[in-house]
ZAMARGU-4260 file (C-alpha; in steps of 0.2 Angstrom, whole numbers, plus 5000, padded with zeros to 4 digits):
<rodrens>
0) 5296/5112/4563 | 5298/5127/4575 | 5300/5124/4594 | 5283/5132/4598 | 5275/5120/4585
5) 5284/5105/4592 | 5278/5109/4610 | 5260/5112/4604 | 5261/5095/4595 | 5268/5086/4610
10) 5255/5094/4621 | 5241/5089/4609 | 5247/5070/4609 | 5254/5068/4626 | 5247/5053/4635
15) 5232/5055/4647 | 5234/5052/4665 | 5220/5046/4678 | 5215/5059/4691 | 5220/5047/4705
20) 5238/5046/4698 | 5238/5065/4695 | 5233/5069/4713 | 5244/5055/4721 | 5259/5060/4711
25) 5256/5079/4715 | 5254/5075/4734 | 5269/5064/4734 | 5279/5078/4725 | 5274/5090/4738
30) 5278/5078/4752 | 5295/5074/4744 | 5298/5093/4742 | 5294/5096/4760 | 5306/5082/4766
35) 5320/5088/4754 | 5317/5106/4761 | 5317/5099/4779 | 5333/5089/4776 | 5341/5104/4767
40) 5336/5115/4782 | 5343/5103/4794 | 5359/5101/4784 | 5361/5120/4781 | 5359/5123/4800
45) 5372/5110/4803 | 5363/5105/4820 | 5376/5090/4822 | 5391/5101/4818 | 5385/5115/4830
50) 5382/5103/4844 | 5399/5096/4842 | 5406/5113/4841 | 5397/5118/4857 | 5404/5102/4866
55) 5421/5107/4861 | 5419/5125/4867 | 5413/5119/4884 | 5429/5109/4886 | 5439/5124/4880
60) 5431/5135/4893 | 5433/5123/4907 | 5451/5120/4903 | 5454/5139/4901 | 5447/5142/4918
65) 5456/5127/4926 | 5473/5133/4918 | 5470/5150/4925 | 5468/5143/4942 | 5483/5132/4941
70) 5494/5146/4934 | 5489/5157/4949 | 5493/5143/4961 | 5510/5139/4953 | 5515/5157/4952
75) 5511/5160/4970 | 5521/5144/4975 | 5536/5150/4965 | 5537/5167/4973 | 5552/5164/4984
80) 5560/5182/4984 | 5556/5186/5002 | 5563/5169/5010 | 5578/5170/4998 | 5581/5188/5004
85) 5580/5183/5022 | 5592/5168/5020 | 5604/5180/5011 | 5604/5192/5025 | 5607/5178/5038
90) 5621/5172/5027 | 5629/5189/5025 | 5628/5192/5044 | 5636/5175/5049 | 5650/5177/5036
95) 5654/5194/5044 | 5653/5186/5061 | 5664/5172/5056 | 5651/5159/5061 | 5651/5151/5044
100) 5663/5150/5030 | 5660/5149/5011 | 5675/5137/5009 | 5669/5124/5022 | 5650/5127/5023
105) 5646/5113/5010 | 5659/5101/5017 | 5648/5094/5031 | 5631/5097/5039 | 5640/5103/5055
110) 5648/5117/5046 | 5631/5122/5039 | 5621/5120/5054 | 5622/5138/5061 | 5614/5144/5045
115) 5602/5129/5044 | 5596/5132/5062 | 5593/5150/5059 | 5584/5148/5042 | 5573/5133/5047
120) 5559/5144/5056 | 5558/5155/5041 | 5556/5139/5030 | 5542/5133/5040 | 5533/5150/5039
125) 5536/5150/5020 | 5529/5132/5019 | 5513/5137/5028 | 5511/5153/5017 | 5511/5144/5000
130) 5500/5130/4991 | 5515/5118/4991 | 5518/5101/5000 | 5536/5104/5004 | 5551/5117/5005
135) 5569/5114/5004 | 5586/5123/5006 | 5602/5115/4999 | 5619/5122/5003 | 5634/5121/4990
140) 5648/5134/4988 | 5658/5125/4975 | 5657/5120/4956 | 5646/5105/4954 | 5656/5099/4939
145) 5670/5096/4951 | 5660/5088/4965 | 5661/5070/4968 | 5645/5060/4964 | 5637/5052/4980
150) 5645/5066/4992 | 5632/5073/5004 | 5625/5091/5001 | 5620/5100/5018 | 5601/5103/5016
155) 5584/5105/5025 | 5569/5097/5017 | 5552/5100/5025 | 5535/5092/5020 | 5517/5095/5023
160) 5506/5082/5016 | 5490/5092/5017 | 5493/5110/5014 | 5474/5114/5013 | 5471/5108/5031
165) 5472/5120/5046 | 5491/5121/5052 | 5494/5112/5069 | 5501/5123/5083 | 5514/5110/5087
170) 5519/5107/5069 | 5512/5089/5070 | 5506/5091/5052 | 5524/5093/5046 | 5538/5081/5043
175) 5557/5082/5040 | 5564/5073/5026 | 5582/5079/5026 | 5591/5089/5039 | 5605/5087/5052
180) 5600/5081/5070 | 5603/5098/5076 | 5590/5106/5065 | 5578/5092/5070 | 5581/5096/5088
185) 5579/5115/5085 | 5563/5113/5075 | 5555/5099/5086 | 5547/5092/5070 | 5544/5073/5068
190) 5556/5065/5055 | 5549/5054/5041 | 5553/5036/5039 | 5565/5040/5024 | 5574/5054/5034
195) 5593/5056/5032 | 5604/5071/5037 | 5608/5077/5019 | 5604/5075/5001 | 5616/5064/4991
200) 5623/5072/4975 | 5619/5062/4960 | 5628/5072/4947 | 5624/5085/4934 | 5617/5072/4921
205) 5604/5066/4933 | 5594/5082/4932 | 5590/5084/4950 | 5579/5098/4957 | 5594/5108/4964
210) 5608/5104/4953 | 5602/5112/4936 | 5598/5129/4942 | 5613/5130/4954 | 5625/5126/4940
215) 5616/5138/4927 | 5618/5152/4939 | 5636/5147/4944 | 5642/5147/4925 | 5632/5162/4920
220) 5643/5178/4919 | 5628/5190/4917 | 5622/5186/4935 | 5604/5189/4933 | 5592/5190/4948
225) 5590/5174/4957 | 5571/5173/4952 | 5576/5173/4934 | 5586/5157/4936 | 5570/5149/4944
230) 5564/5133/4936 | 5551/5120/4937 | 5558/5103/4936 | 5552/5095/4919 | 5551/5077/4927
235) 5544/5070/4942 | 5556/5064/4956 | 5555/5053/4972 | 5566/5055/4987 | 5577/5040/4992
240) 5566/5029/5002 | 5550/5037/4998 | 5537/5031/4985 | 5528/5048/4983 | 5531/5057/4967
245) 5533/5076/4966 | 5537/5091/4955 | 5548/5105/4962 | 5553/5123/4958 | 5570/5129/4964
250) 5580/5145/4962 | 5599/5148/4967 | 5604/5158/4982 | 5615/5172/4976 | 5624/5185/4988
255) 5625/5203/4982 | 5643/5201/4977 | 5637/5187/4964 | 5642/5172/4975 | 5631/5157/4972
260) 5630/5147/4988 | 5615/5136/4987 | 5597/5133/4981 | 5580/5137/4989 | 5564/5128/4982
265) 5547/5121/4984 | 5539/5104/4981 | 5521/5099/4976 | 5517/5081/4977 | 5508/5075/4961
270) 5494/5067/4972 | 5490/5084/4979 | 5492/5092/4962 | 5479/5080/4955 | 5466/5086/4968
275) 5467/5103/4959 | 5462/5095/4942 | 5444/5089/4945 | 5442/5080/4928 | 5423/5077/4932
280) 5420/5095/4926 | 5426/5091/4908 | 5411/5079/4905 | 5396/5073/4914 | 5399/5056/4921
285) 5418/5060/4925 | 5423/5054/4908 | 5436/5067/4904 | 5455/5068/4908 | 5466/5082/4914
290) 5485/5081/4910 | 5498/5094/4917 | 5512/5092/4905 | 5529/5101/4899 | 5536/5103/4882
295) 5549/5112/4872 | 5539/5111/4856 | 5532/5127/4848 | 5514/5129/4852 | 5509/5132/4834
300) 5519/5116/4828 | 5508/5102/4820 | 5514/5090/4833 | 5517/5093/4852 | 5528/5081/4861
305) 5523/5082/4879 | 5530/5075/4896 | 5517/5071/4909 | 5519/5079/4926 | 5503/5075/4934
310) 5486/5069/4928 | 5469/5063/4933 | 5454/5056/4924 | 5448/5042/4913 | 5464/5040/4903
315) 5477/5047/4914 | 5483/5030/4922 | 5490/5024/4905 | 5505/5036/4905 | 5520/5036/4916
320) 5523/5053/4923 | 5539/5061/4919 | 5544/5047/4907 | 5533/5043/4893 | 5531/5056/4879
325) 5514/5060/4873 | 5511/5066/4855 | 5497/5079/4853 | 5493/5082/4834 | 5484/5097/4826
330) 5471/5095/4812 | 5461/5109/4805 | 5467/5120/4819 | 5461/5108/4833 | 5472/5097/4844
335) 5468/5078/4846 | 5476/5065/4858 | 5476/5046/4856 | 5475/5037/4873 | 5471/5019/4877
340) 5469/5017/4858 | 5455/5030/4859 | 5456/5047/4850 | 5450/5062/4860 | 5448/5080/4858
345) 5461/5090/4867 | 5460/5108/4874 | 5477/5115/4877 | 5481/5130/4888 | 5498/5137/4891
350) 5503/5141/4909 | 5514/5157/4908 | 5527/5154/4922 | 5543/5162/4916 | 5548/5179/4910
355) 5553/5179/4892 | 5572/5182/4895 | 5573/5168/4908 | 5586/5154/4904 | 5572/5141/4905
360) 5559/5151/4896 | 5559/5138/4882 | 5552/5125/4894 | 5533/5127/4892 | 5520/5120/4905
365) 5503/5116/4898 | 5486/5110/4904 | 5478/5098/4893 | 5459/5093/4895 | 5454/5079/4884
370) 5438/5069/4881 | 5436/5054/4870 | 5427/5059/4853 | 5415/5045/4856 | 5410/5052/4872
375) 5411/5071/4868 | 5400/5069/4852 | 5388/5056/4859 | 5374/5069/4861 | 5376/5076/4844
380) 5375/5058/4837 | 5360/5054/4846 | 5351/5070/4840 | 5356/5066/4822 | 5348/5049/4824
385) 5332/5056/4831 | 5331/5069/4817 | 5334/5055/4804 | 5320/5044/4811 | 5308/5058/4812
390) 5311/5063/4794 | 5309/5044/4788 | 5293/5043/4799 | 5286/5059/4791 | 5289/5052/4774
395) 5281/5036/4778 | 5265/5044/4786 | 5264/5057/4772 | 5265/5043/4758 | 5250/5033/4766
400) 5240/5049/4769 | 5243/5055/4751 | 5237/5038/4745 | 5221/5039/4755 | 5217/5057/4751
405) 5220/5054/4732 | 5208/5039/4732 | 5195/5050/4741 | 5197/5064/4729 | 5197/5054/4713
410) 5182/5044/4716 | 5169/5058/4714 | 5177/5065/4698 | 5177/5047/4690 | 5159/5046/4695
415) 5155/5063/4685 | 5165/5057/4670 | 5155/5041/4669 | 5139/5050/4670 | 5144/5062/4656
420) 5149/5047/4645 | 5132/5039/4648 | 5123/5055/4644 | 5133/5057/4628 | 5128/5040/4622
425) 5110/5045/4624 | 5112/5062/4616 | 5104/5071/4631 | 5110/5083/4644 | 5118/5074/4659
430) 5110/5074/4676 | 5125/5073/4688 | 5124/5065/4705 | 5128/5074/4721 | 5146/5071/4726
435) 5147/5081/4742 | 5162/5091/4736 | 5156/5109/4734 | 5168/5113/4719 | 5163/5097/4709
440) 5145/5100/4712 | 5146/5118/4707 | 5156/5112/4692 | 5142/5100/4687 | 5129/5114/4689
445) 5140/5126/4678 | 5141/5113/4664 | 5122/5111/4664 | 5119/5129/4663 | 5133/5132/4650
450) 5125/5119/4639 | 5108/5128/4640 | 5117/5145/4637 | 5126/5139/4622 | 5110/5134/4613
455) 5102/5151/4618 | 5117/5162/4613 | 5120/5153/4597 | 5102/5156/4591 | 5103/5174/4596
460) 5120/5177/4587 | 5114/5170/4571 | 5099/5182/4572 | 5110/5197/4576 | 5122/5193/4561
465) 5107/5193/4550 | 5101/5209/4556 | 5118/5218/4557 | 5122/5233/4546 | 5140/5228/4545
470) 5144/5214/4533 | 5154/5200/4541 | 5161/5184/4535 | 5172/5171/4541 | 5180/5154/4540
475) 5187/5140/4551 | 5202/5128/4547 | 5205/5113/4558 | 5223/5106/4554 | 5220/5091/4565
480) 5205/5084/4555 | 5208/5094/4538 | 5190/5101/4538 | 5186/5119/4531 | 5171/5129/4536
485) 5167/5145/4526 | 5152/5157/4527 | 5143/5160/4511 | 5147/5178/4509 | 5166/5177/4514
490) 5173/5177/4496 | 5161/5190/4490 | 5167/5202/4504 | 5184/5200/4497 | 5179/5204/4479
495) 5182/5186/4473 | 5170/5174/4464 | 5159/5162/4475 | 5168/5146/4479 | 5159/5130/4485
500) 5167/5128/4503 | 5163/5109/4504 | 5175/5106/4490 | 5190/5115/4498 | 5204/5108/4508
505) 5215/5116/4520 | 5229/5118/4507 | 5218/5124/4493 | 5209/5137/4504 | 5226/5144/4510
510) 5232/5146/4492 | 5216/5154/4486 | 5216/5166/4501 | 5235/5170/4498 | 5231/5174/4479
515) 5217/5186/4484 | 5229/5196/4496 | 5242/5197/4482 | 5230/5205/4469 | 5222/5217/4481
520) 5231/5232/4489 | 5234/5226/4507 | 5240/5236/4522 | 5243/5230/4540 | 5235/5241/4554
525) 5243/5244/4572 | 5234/5228/4579 | 5242/5217/4565 | 5226/5214/4555 | 5226/5215/4536
530) 5216/5228/4527 | 5212/5224/4509 | 5206/5238/4496 | 5193/5231/4485 | 5187/5241/4470
535) 5171/5235/4461 | 5160/5244/4450 | 5169/5261/4453 | 5166/5259/4472 | 5180/5256/4484
540) 5178/5246/4499 | 5190/5242/4514 | 5189/5224/4521 | 5198/5220/4537 | 5204/5202/4539
545) 5208/5196/4557 | 5215/5179/4559 | 5219/5169/4575 | 5227/5152/4577 | 5225/5141/4593
550) 5227/5123/4596 | 5229/5118/4577 | 5213/5128/4573 | 5213/5144/4563 | 5198/5156/4563
555) 5197/5171/4551 | 5184/5185/4552 | 5182/5197/4537 | 5173/5214/4541 | 5168/5228/4530
560) 5177/5243/4538 | 5174/5255/4523 | 5165/5269/4533 | 5178/5269/4547 | 5193/5269/4535
565) 5187/5283/4525 | 5183/5293/4541 | 5201/5289/4547 | 5209/5295/4530 | 5199/5311/4531
570) 5205/5315/4548 | 5223/5311/4544 | 5222/5323/4529 | 5215/5337/4540 | 5228/5333/4552
575) 5243/5333/4540 | 5238/5346/4527 | 5236/5365/4528 | 5218/5369/4522 | 5223/5385/4514
580) 5237/5380/4503 | 5236/5360/4502 | 5254/5359/4508 | 5260/5350/4524 | 5256/5358/4540
585) 5269/5361/4554 | 5266/5344/4563 | 5266/5334/4547 | 5282/5342/4541 | 5291/5338/4557
590) 5285/5320/4557 | 5291/5317/4539 | 5307/5326/4541 | 5311/5317/4557 | 5308/5300/4548
595) 5320/5306/4534 | 5334/5311/4547 | 5333/5294/4555 | 5339/5287/4538 | 5353/5298/4534
600) 5358/5288/4518 | 5341/5294/4510 | 5346/5312/4513 | 5362/5313/4502 | 5365/5332/4500
605) 5350/5342/4507 | 5345/5359/4510 | 5332/5367/4521 | 5324/5383/4514 | 5313/5394/4526
610) 5303/5408/4517 | 5293/5423/4523 | 5281/5433/4512 | 5286/5451/4512 | 5270/5461/4508
615) 5257/5451/4518 | 5253/5464/4531 | 5251/5478/4518 | 5239/5467/4508 | 5229/5463/4524
620) 5228/5481/4529 | 5224/5487/4512 | 5213/5474/4504 | 5207/5464/4519 | 5211/5447/4525
625) 5202/5437/4512 | 5214/5444/4499 | 5228/5441/4511 | 5222/5422/4510 | 5221/5423/4491
630) 5239/5429/4491 | 5245/5415/4503 | 5235/5402/4492 | 5244/5408/4476 | 5261/5407/4484
635) 5257/5390/4490 | 5252/5384/4473 | 5267/5392/4465 | 5278/5382/4478 | 5270/5366/4475
640) 5270/5368/4456 | 5289/5373/4455 | 5296/5362/4468 | 5305/5346/4462 | 5296/5330/4465
645) 5299/5323/4483 | 5302/5340/4491 | 5294/5341/4508 | 5284/5357/4507 | 5275/5365/4522
650) 5266/5381/4528 | 5272/5384/4545 | 5261/5399/4550 | 5253/5414/4543 | 5267/5419/4531
655) 5281/5407/4534 | 5285/5392/4522 | 5297/5378/4524 | 5304/5367/4511 | 5316/5352/4513
660) 5326/5347/4497 | 5335/5330/4499 | 5342/5315/4490 | 5354/5325/4478 | 5372/5319/4474
665) 5380/5336/4475 | 5377/5354/4480 | 5377/5361/4463 | 5362/5350/4457 | 5352/5356/4472
670) 5358/5374/4469 | 5350/5374/4452 | 5333/5368/4459 | 5334/5382/4472 | 5337/5395/4458
675) 5324/5388/4447 | 5311/5390/4462 | 5317/5408/4465 | 5315/5413/4447 | 5297/5405/4447
680) 5293/5414/4463 | 5299/5431/4456 | 5289/5429/4440 | 5273/5424/4449 | 5259/5437/4449
685) 5244/5440/4459 | 5230/5451/4452 | 5224/5464/4465 | 5206/5470/4467 | 5212/5486/4459
690) 5216/5476/4443 | 5235/5479/4445 | 5247/5465/4446 | 5257/5461/4461 | 5273/5451/4460
695) 5275/5438/4474 | 5289/5445/4485 | 5297/5432/4497 | 5313/5432/4507 | 5322/5416/4511
700) 5336/5408/4520 | 5345/5392/4516 | 5354/5380/4528 | 5364/5365/4520 | 5365/5347/4526
705) 5377/5341/4532 | 5389/5356/4531 | 5378/5367/4543 | 5370/5354/4553 | 5365/5336/4554
710) 5348/5337/4563 | 5332/5346/4557 | 5331/5357/4572 | 5349/5365/4569 | 5345/5367/4551
715) 5329/5375/4555 | 5337/5387/4567 | 5351/5392/4555 | 5338/5394/4540 | 5327/5405/4551
720) 5343/5416/4555 | 5348/5417/4537 | 5330/5422/4532 | 5329/5436/4545 | 5346/5443/4539
725) 5338/5445/4522 | 5322/5452/4530 | 5332/5465/4539 | 5343/5470/4524 | 5337/5467/4506
730) 5320/5459/4505 | 5314/5447/4491 | 5331/5437/4490 | 5337/5420/4496 | 5354/5419/4505
735) 5364/5405/4513 | 5367/5403/4531 | 5384/5411/4537 | 5391/5404/4553 | 5403/5419/4556
740) 5388/5431/4556 | 5378/5419/4566 | 5392/5418/4580 | 5394/5437/4580 | 5376/5440/4582
745) 5375/5426/4595 | 5389/5433/4605 | 5381/5450/4605 | 5364/5443/4610 | 5372/5433/4624
750) 5382/5448/4631 | 5366/5458/4632 | 5357/5443/4640 | 5370/5442/4653 | 5370/5460/4656
755) 5352/5460/4660 | 5355/5445/4671 | 5369/5455/4680 | 5357/5469/4684 | 5342/5458/4689
760) 5352/5445/4699 | 5365/5458/4705 | 5379/5446/4699 | 5393/5457/4704 | 5405/5456/4719
765) 5420/5467/4724 | 5439/5465/4727 | 5448/5478/4738 | 5465/5485/4734 | 5474/5494/4749
770) 5481/5511/4747 | 5496/5514/4759 | 5504/5529/4766 | 5521/5533/4758 | 5528/5539/4775
775) 5522/5525/4787 | 5517/5510/4776 | 5500/5509/4785 | 5484/5506/4776 | 5476/5523/4773
780) 5461/5517/4762 | 5454/5503/4751 | 5448/5505/4733 | 5432/5494/4728 | 5435/5486/4711
785) 5420/5478/4703 | 5420/5460/4697 | 5407/5448/4689 | 5407/5429/4686 | 5397/5430/4670
790) 5408/5423/4656 | 5406/5438/4644 | 5406/5452/4657 | 5423/5449/4665 | 5429/5467/4661
795) 5421/5482/4670 | 5424/5492/4654 | 5412/5480/4645 | 5399/5482/4658 | 5400/5501/4657
800) 5399/5500/4638 | 5383/5490/4639 | 5376/5501/4652 | 5377/5516/4641 | 5370/5506/4626
805) 5355/5499/4636 | 5352/5516/4646 | 5356/5507/4662 | 5369/5519/4670 | 5358/5522/4685
810) 5356/5504/4689 | 5375/5501/4688 | 5378/5517/4699 | 5365/5511/4712 | 5372/5493/4712
815) 5390/5499/4714 | 5387/5509/4729 | 5376/5496/4738 | 5386/5481/4735 | 5403/5489/4738
820) 5397/5496/4755 | 5389/5480/4760 | 5404/5469/4756 | 5416/5481/4764 | 5405/5482/4780
825) 5405/5463/4781 | 5424/5464/4780 | 5424/5477/4794 | 5413/5467/4805 | 5425/5452/4804
830) 5440/5463/4807 | 5448/5458/4790 | 5451/5477/4786 | 5457/5492/4796 | 5441/5500/4803
835) 5448/5517/4802 | 5453/5516/4783 | 5443/5525/4770 | 5433/5516/4756 | 5436/5523/4738
840) 5421/5519/4727 | 5421/5523/4708 | 5406/5533/4703 | 5399/5538/4685 | 5402/5557/4683
845) 5385/5560/4674 | 5374/5550/4686 | 5368/5554/4704 | 5357/5543/4715 | 5340/5547/4719
850) 5337/5554/4736 | 5327/5539/4742 | 5342/5528/4737 | 5354/5539/4746 | 5344/5540/4761
855) 5342/5521/4762 | 5361/5519/4761 | 5364/5532/4774 | 5352/5524/4785 | 5360/5507/4783
860) 5378/5512/4782 | 5379/5529/4791 | 5395/5527/4799 | 5404/5519/4784 | 5397/5533/4772
865) 5407/5546/4782 | 5423/5536/4777 | 5418/5535/4759 | 5427/5543/4745 | 5419/5545/4728
870) 5431/5542/4713 | 5427/5552/4698 | 5436/5546/4682 | 5442/5558/4669 | 5436/5547/4656
875) 5418/5553/4660 | 5414/5571/4655 | 5408/5579/4671 | 5390/5584/4674 | 5388/5599/4686
880) 5371/5595/4692 | 5375/5577/4695 | 5391/5582/4704 | 5382/5594/4716 | 5369/5580/4719
885) 5383/5568/4724 | 5391/5582/4735 | 5375/5585/4745 | 5370/5567/4747 | 5364/5562/4765
890) 5378/5556/4776 | 5391/5558/4763 | 5409/5564/4769 | 5411/5576/4755 | 5427/5568/4749
895) 5431/5566/4731 | 5445/5558/4722 | 5450/5563/4704 | 5454/5546/4696 | 5466/5542/4681
900) 5472/5560/4682 | 5482/5564/4666 | 5472/5552/4654 | 5455/5560/4651 | 5447/5577/4647
905) 5454/5594/4653 | 5464/5590/4668 | 5465/5608/4675 | 5446/5610/4672 | 5442/5594/4682
910) 5453/5600/4696 | 5445/5617/4697 | 5427/5610/4696 | 5429/5595/4707 | 5441/5602/4721
915) 5445/5584/4726 | 5453/5578/4742 | 5463/5565/4732 | 5472/5566/4715 | 5475/5548/4708
920) 5489/5550/4695 | 5486/5538/4681 | 5496/5522/4678 | 5501/5528/4661 | 5512/5542/4670
925) 5518/5531/4684 | 5524/5516/4673 | 5542/5519/4670 | 5543/5535/4679 | 5560/5531/4687
930) 5568/5532/4669 | 5557/5546/4661 | 5561/5564/4666 | 5545/5570/4657 | 5534/5560/4668
935) 5544/5565/4683 | 5541/5583/4679 | 5522/5580/4677 | 5521/5572/4694 | 5531/5587/4702
940) 5519/5599/4694 | 5504/5590/4701 | 5512/5589/4719 | 5517/5607/4718 | 5499/5611/4714
945) 5491/5599/4726 | 5500/5601/4743 | 5496/5620/4746 | 5478/5616/4743 | 5478/5601/4756
950) 5476/5588/4742 | 5484/5571/4743 | 5493/5563/4728 | 5490/5545/4725 | 5502/5536/4714
955) 5492/5521/4707 | 5499/5507/4697 | 5516/5506/4706 | 5523/5489/4700 | 5542/5490/4703
960) 5553/5495/4717 | 5561/5509/4707 | 5544/5516/4703 | 5540/5516/4721 | 5556/5525/4727
965) 5554/5538/4713 | 5536/5543/4717 | 5540/5544/4736 | 5555/5555/4732 | 5544/5566/4721
970) 5532/5569/4735 | 5518/5556/4732 | 5507/5555/4748 | 5499/5538/4745 | 5504/5522/4735
975) 5493/5509/4726 | 5499/5495/4715 | 5503/5477/4713 | 5520/5480/4720 | 5512/5484/4737
980) 5497/5473/4737 | 5485/5465/4724 | 5466/5467/4724 | 5458/5453/4733 | 5441/5448/4741
985) 5451/5449/4758 | 5465/5462/4755 | 5482/5457/4760 | 5495/5468/4770 | 5509/5477/4762
990) 5522/5467/4753 | 5537/5464/4764 | 5549/5472/4751 | 5538/5487/4749 | 5537/5489/4768
995) 5556/5488/4769 | 5558/5502/4756 | 5547/5514/4766 | 5557/5510/4782 | 5573/5513/4773
1000) 5568/5530/4765
</rodrens>
């Protein structure tokens, strides 16, 4: 069973569903689809993910802003260049005065007191000007590697516990942590409880705030600037006797000669630094943490090992500053920290405190802002819970609503169903109750009206069928029940004996109908219906059988379409056949031939014969058109009788016939058929009204398939060409197509077409070749040379030949002057040619322009025509009248040039009659003149004749340096040729080699 039949079978036997369930399931499906779409939309929009991302972006932004603030603060704190310079100046002055000595200054506080007392006020000022809690100065002039641990280091250490408060005028807000008694007395500042006179040296391994930078500078041979050795201590520290932790920045003191003699630095207490990191801004409720850390790890490393310098916030108190290492891990491009067994998101920002080439640039300072994940993503989690609850509630309410609506819609439909069943049992029309639902009530009314209309229409249809002039019959087969219904006249319409329909089964009826279609000629029309030809009693009838199948029911209708079919056949014959000859007409021939050429295997070797009656016009003129039709009719009959079976024969027009021979195994067999037809045509006779016999005379051309062409249009074109070759030579014959003759004729025809196109569209343009002075090398004139872009008219000689043949010399003359002047004037306007140079234009010796054309050109190019020289070639015999007309044309300069001198008609006669200003010696004389004494003598004679008569000699066609030197030596006035410059749309200047020869001569 086919898939379509299986589907129909399933559809017919699928279980029925109650309306309540159908509505409920449909509404639930819609509800479920809406919930799925809503959930998908929420999932695709990724609300939770975007909220989490926004939360992280806010943390990143706060940390970025706070890092920028801290970076500015620390950079301002570490700017010690001014105070360092001041102390260096004081040190240098005291060393020069002998007040202090580098050898003894670091041995005791008393030896360093003069410098300490002088520097102390500057230290106070520096402390006030920076966001720091302390400043210190430590003196040491020897290598720390050799210094004894525990030995004192003369120093001054001042502290301001509240840098943001307004400074006290009496310095009551300051305390001294380290200095000698003399400095305390000098400054008048209170000492702290942990005060001592000097710092104690703890050794290089202790990593003190002064030792590392001092020793680095001491051991460095490059001696960078002091600021380049500056360093923020990467661990917190406490002064002896003090519980306050701090971080410090220090840089060495270096004299101009490179001597390192101490350290200057600043201190920031971690308690003050924490006030600059308000962790409340990271998360509402103050549940974030700021950490100022240092690291030597690469910032792109998967793990960062951090040392806490200072921190404040929810989780800051679980880490010992300066001691414990924190690990910050990277996952999917984001940083995460685990503090207090809680994982949190970490925003990390680098503080750029060192230059790239500094010794401590590998020590990086970072600000880390972290918020626990459970806190940071709390809002997104809450939103997700709300959305989920809303979707579930929507699903629940939708299900309850669907149940109620389905029940309400199903009850009225069930009521109508019950009423229909009750009416069916009583065999009456049902009377439906009012449901209150407009569609159901209208449906009930429509059923009532339909029942009434069916009864009425059935009665009318039966009456119409009885009265109809068209005989109809039909049948119905029900495959589900096996029943067969056949009208009484159905088999009689099909020309079969009457059969009792009540005894038929579906199978026997199908076999009987199939047998009838087999024994009757049967065709299928465009709609797919079958048309049977029934012949009874010498009368032919056409019966159309239309069959439709739907839902396992087949219905067939038999209709007598004899009248319509006969009318169609008559129209088709009139459409396809020539009335006069009975042969195919043009449309039918093309249709049949195109069908054949779509199946090349049927063609084999084929030939297309095109024929034309030779004497039809004579017969029409002599005996009238009725006898002309008689002549055509007899010709058609002869063609039909003597053409092989299967040949497609057609009359194309009045006296043209076309025959397609096909299906032959070889050319020789087909040639025999053609020759037999030719003999029959030559022997055919038509009796004229005068009683005399007239042999049919017909000329024909043959094109062969596949040698000459593979499509009907090509063969028709070639056969037509071959036929007219016969018509124009020896009538009454048949000849094969010759591709060589066709190409030659086609080329000639194309050349003529392109010549007419050249004239009508003015398809010419001009190149200009300079003519140079033989004495100076300057441009004296330009010769306008005609060019065309048409493929067959590249040569001006070809154009002139066609102009003579077509009688178009005047059009060429006018086009030459107008286009040459127009293009040269355009070059002059753009300063692309010398404005004073002459323009040589070739003219036809036997043609002169009409006065109106000459006046138009003079009006448009008056100035330019005064610089115009008309070239007359010796290849044209001169016409005295045309010459005088040229000479007296309006605005013409009167200057002539005799072109190609030495190659045309009588040279001396041309000179005497034209009296030219210029004589152009032909290239045939100039070529090889350097080695030919005869040519040299000819040029001498011309020069000798021309110079006394003020004529100038132009040597044209100069192509070598030797030719150029020779013609100059022989007295040529002007030079033209490829050696000097080639013709071009924009002419070039003289060639450098040619110019050099003229200068040398």
